[in-house]
N, C-alpha and C positions, 0 to 999 in steps of 0.2 A: 835861203837852201837849206841851211843845216837842220831847220824844222823838220823836213821830209823825211831826214832818216834818223832821227832820236827818237828810240823807241820809249824811253822815261824820263823823266826830269826829276833828279833828286837834288839835295842839297848835301855839301862837303860835310861829313861828321866830324871831322877834326876841327875844323872852323868853327862849327856850330856848337860844338861841346866844349870850347874855348871861350865863347862869348856867353854861353847859357848860364854860367855860374855868377853873372850879375843880377841874376834874378831870384835868389834864393829868399826870397821874402816869404811873408804868410801866405797861406794857400788857400783864404778863404774864396778868393775871386777866381780860382781856377776850374774851368769848365772843359770838360772832355767829353764829344760826341761822336755820332757816327753818322755817315752820310748813306748809309744803307737803308733804302725806302722800307718804311713799316717795323723797323728793327727798334728795339730799347737797350739802351747801353747803361749799365750802373757801373759806378766807380767803387770798386770793393776795399782798394787801399792804396793810398799815396806810399810808396815803398821809400821813397827819399828825392833828392833833388833832380827832376827831369825823369822819373819813372813811376810809372803807376799801373796796378793791377784793374783790370776791368773786364765785365762780364757782357756779352751780346747776345741778345734772342730775340728771336722771332716773334711774328704775333702769335701764334700757338705755345710760346714761352720755351722753346726748344733752344739749346745753345747753337750758336752760329758757327760754322767753321769755314774756312778759305778766306780769311779775311788778309787785307794788306794795309800798308800804309796810306793808301788813296781812301780807305773806308774810316777813317778817323779824323776828326778836328779836335786842335787844342788851342785854348784862349785864356789870357790871363787879364783881365780888364781888358784894355785897349790893346794889347798886346797880341798877336797872331804867334801861335807858336807853330814847330814842324815837327810831326812824326818823323825819326828817323830809323827806327826799328820796331817790328811788329814780332812776337814771339810767344808760343802757346805758353803756359806755365809749367806744362809736361815735358818739355824740352832744356827748361832754363835749370842752371847750374849753379845760380847763386841766389836763390829767390824761395828758400823752406817754406812749405806749407805745414800748420798748426791742426791737427784736427783732433777733437775731441766726440766722442761718440758715447751717449747717454742711451743704454739698451735696457728696457723693461724687460726683467727676468722673473716676472711673476708665472706662478704654476698654470695659470690659466692658457699659458702658450701650449703645454704639452694637452690640456685637455681641447684645444683647438686645432691639434696635430700641427703645429706652425713652427716647431723649433727647426725643423729641416729647412724650411724654405727661408726662414731667418737667418741662419747660417750661411746659406748660400748667397743670401742678400749682403750679407757683412764682408763674404769674400769678394765680392765684386766692387767693392769700395777699396778692401786691400791691396787688390791686384793693380790700383793706380799709382800706389806709394812707391816714391823715390828715397834713393839712400840720404838724402837731406832731409827728407819729412820726418815729423813724428805723429804719433798716433795715440791718444790716451784714451781708454774705455773706462767707464763710469756704470757699474751696476749695484742694484740693490742689495742689502744686507742686512736681515733683521738681527742676526748674530752679534754683529759687532758695530762699535761706533767709530768715527774717526773726527778729528777737528778740523775743519775747514773753513777760511774766511771768517773767524771767529765765533762759528755755528760747531755745533754737534749733530753730524749727519750719519743716517744709517745707508752707507755707502760704502764699496771698494771700488777701488781705482787700480788700472793697470798701465803702464808708459813702456812703449818700446819703439824702435824704428824697424824692428825685423817683422813681417808680416806673417812670418810662419808661427813666432812666438804668440802674436795677438790671434791669430787663427786658434792655437791651441787652448789659450784662456778663454775665449768665446765657448769653445767646444766644451770645456770643463766647467764653467758657468750655467750652462744649459742643459749638462748632464748630470748634475748633480746639486748643484749652489741654487735651486729655484726659491723663489720666496712665496709666501701665501698673500702678503700685500704690495700695494704699490704707494712707493715712496718716490713719485715722479718730481714733484716739487725740490725734494731733497737731491736729487741724481743731478736736476739741472743746475740746482744752486752749486754742486760739486764741479759740474762743468765747468762754469761760468768762473769760479775761483783758479781752475786749472788755467783757463782763456786769460785771466788777467796777468796770470804769470808768464805769459808768452810776447814778444817782441810787438808791440803796438804796430810797427811800420810792417811787418811780414803778413801775408795772407791767412787769416785765421777760421775756421769753419766748425760748427758745433752741428752735429748729425743727432736729433731726437729721435728715437722710437719708443711707442708708447701702446700698449696692448689695452690700457684700461685706466680710468682717471683716477686721480690720486685719492687714495684713502688711508694714508700710513704717515704724512710728513708732519713734522711739527711746525711748519711755516706756510704761510697763505701765499697764492699766486701772485698777490700784489707786490710781496718782497722780492720774487723773483723778478718780476717785469723792472723792479727799480733796480736790482743788481745787475742786469742784464744791460739797463741804460747806462750803467756806469763803468762797465766794463769795455767801452769804446767799440770801434767798429770791428764786425764780424759777420760772417754770412750764416745762418739758421736754415736748416735742412730737415724740416719735420714729417714723420712716416706717423700717420694716424693710423692705428689698427683697433680702434677703440670699436664697440658694438654699435651700431647705425650707421645710416648712410648719410648723415651730415658731419662735416668737419668740425671738430671740437674748437670752441669759442677760442678758449685760453691759448689752445696750441698754434689755432691759425693767426692770433694777435702778435704772439711770441716769434712766428716766421716774419710775419709783414714788418713788425717793428725792428727787427735785425736782419734786414736786408736779404732775405730767404724766400722760401717758397714750402709751401706743403703740399704732401699728397695723401689721397684717402685710399687705403687697402681694406677693402672689403671682403678678401678673401686670402688665404694663405697663396693661393697662387698668383697674386698681385704683387707679392712681396719682391721678389726677385727685380722683374723690371723696374719696379719704383726705386729699389737701392740702385739698380744700374743708371736711372735717370739722375739719381745723386751723384753718384760717381761722375757721371759725365757733367754736372754743373760745377764739379769741383775742376776737372781736367781740362774741360773745354774753354776755360778763360785766356785772357792774353795779358802779357806785361809788354806794355809800352815804353819806349825811350822818346822822349822829346825835348826841344831845346826851344827858347825864345831869342831871336835874332834882333838886335839892334838896329834901326834903320840905317844907322851910318856905316853899318859893316859891308863891305862889298862881297858879294856872294860869286863863286867860282861857278863857270858853266860846267854842267857835267855831263858826259855822253855815255850811256848805260847801253852796253852790247850784252844781250841775251847768249848765253851759251851755246845755243844750237846755232847761233849766228857765227861763233867762231870755231869752237871746238865739237868733235865727237864728244858722246858722253864718257866720262872718265878720262879723257885724254886733255894733253896740254900742247897738242901740235896742232899750228893752226891751219885749218882747212882752206883748200883754194880760194871758196866763195868767201870765207873770212876775211882773207888776205885783202880781199876785194872792197869789201865792205869798209876796213880799215883805210885804204888808198882814196874810197870815196869820202869818208869823213875828214881825211886830212885835206882834201882838196875844198872842201865845204868851209872849213875853218882855218884856212891858210893864214887869213889877217889875223885872226886870234892868235893862233900858236906863233906867230912871227913877234906879238908884242906881250908874250906871257912872260912873268917873272919864271913861274915853275909850274911842271905838269906830274899830277901824281895819279898813277895807274894802280887800281886797288882789284884785289881778284876775291870772288865770294862765292860759297858754295851751299848746298842745302844739308841738311843734317844727316844724310846717308852716309855710313862709314864713322870711322872714329875721329875724334877731335883732331889728333896728330895728323892723320893722313889727309883730312880735308885741309888745314892750314898748309901741310906742303904743296899739295896739288892746286889751292888758290895761288900760291907764290909763284908756282911755275908757270901757271897761266897769265899773271899779271908781268912776270919776265918774259915769257912769248911777245906779248903785245908791244911791252916798250922795246924790245930789241928790234921787233918790227918796223916800229914807228922809226927809229933810229936809221934803220937799213933804207929807207924812203925817202931819207933827207930831213927828219925832224932833229935838230941839233940842240934843243933847249936843254935845260936840265930837267930829267926825268927821275921820278922817284917810284919804284915798283913794290908794293905791299900786297902780301897774303893775308887776309882776314878770316880764312875758312869759312866756319858756319856761326861766327860771333854776330853778324848784324844781318838777320834775316828781313827782309822787306815785305815776306807775306807768309802765309800760314803754310808750314812744313808737313803738316798733317793731310794735305791734298796735294795730288800731281802736279795741278797748275800752280799751286803755290812753289813748290820744289823748283820746278823750271824757272819761275821768276827770281829765285833766289840764286841759282846758278848765273852768276855774271860777271863781267868787267867793267868796272867804273874808270872813264879816265875825266880827270877833275882838271881843269885850266884855271889857273891862278893869275892875277895881274893884266887884266886884258882892259882896264878901265883907263888907263893912260893914252 
């Protein structure tokens, strides 16, 4: 009978996290996939034990929104994992993005009347920057050289976490510091040296914009490819604004070899929408939290009550129909509750509102469910916890995902005896 009223079945996070530490071995046999038909998943970074940064694209290579724990699979050898949290990278507070932008500032940009469009495109990337992210811009500089990675490079670099400072640097570069030549390979080598100094376990991105073929570098493209291979995992997003309709072979290979994409811009009007696609590719990815469960570990039975069943939006008072749902649940699992060692009730919210407010709201909701279970005769030890917006099971960027995240879970432990 209980299955008739269960809206979703999930695994207790606390139990899984405790058991998952036994499997912190090599990750070479770790596979992460998606159950979405026609979609392609790429593992961008393994951030640490039980956490990964992934991107999911549809058949048209557009990033997919609205995914939840049911849309991912995790396996390690013969062990089947469990995804316990799905969060867009845009809303994470502990996973910084490291972004290097290599921008061609050759004077032909003025001749093609593309400077304004380029700066608007760069701005679309800077709009997604969070306080924990860092951005480094590399441009060509014929007048000066810098030592980077044991090489002398004709470039200038600028680093900031402040989007306004980055905008000002880009605007100043294209208003006066234009170059006659294109040191593309040196610019990319400088960008790779900056990437290598960033934590390999964090998401790392390189955006390359080129207005023309390299004609001023002291290094060959083969060296660029070798250095990129040695830099570790990163995503390369390349915008080809070279003359001609075909994508440049070197730039195409650079993107393909480094888990990225290349876009061809045939006019200045293409630049802003292409940069917006680049920003989306960096912003629409996911952070997955997963665990591996030893077969000997007994898993709790978990009931998930959606917010709409129990509460009005932003409220913590049980609705009459919510009380009826809890009564029905109690009757369905009467035997399990009588044998339980412990019952844990956990409140969850979406990401609308502040972290502190959501934590308090989720706690009040967990308390309300616990108190009502007590009032209808459940006498077992019950623990009420508010987790706020810390463990989303669906994408908070969609209305449907936020609705799934606003929930109360009831974990029942020790019913195997």
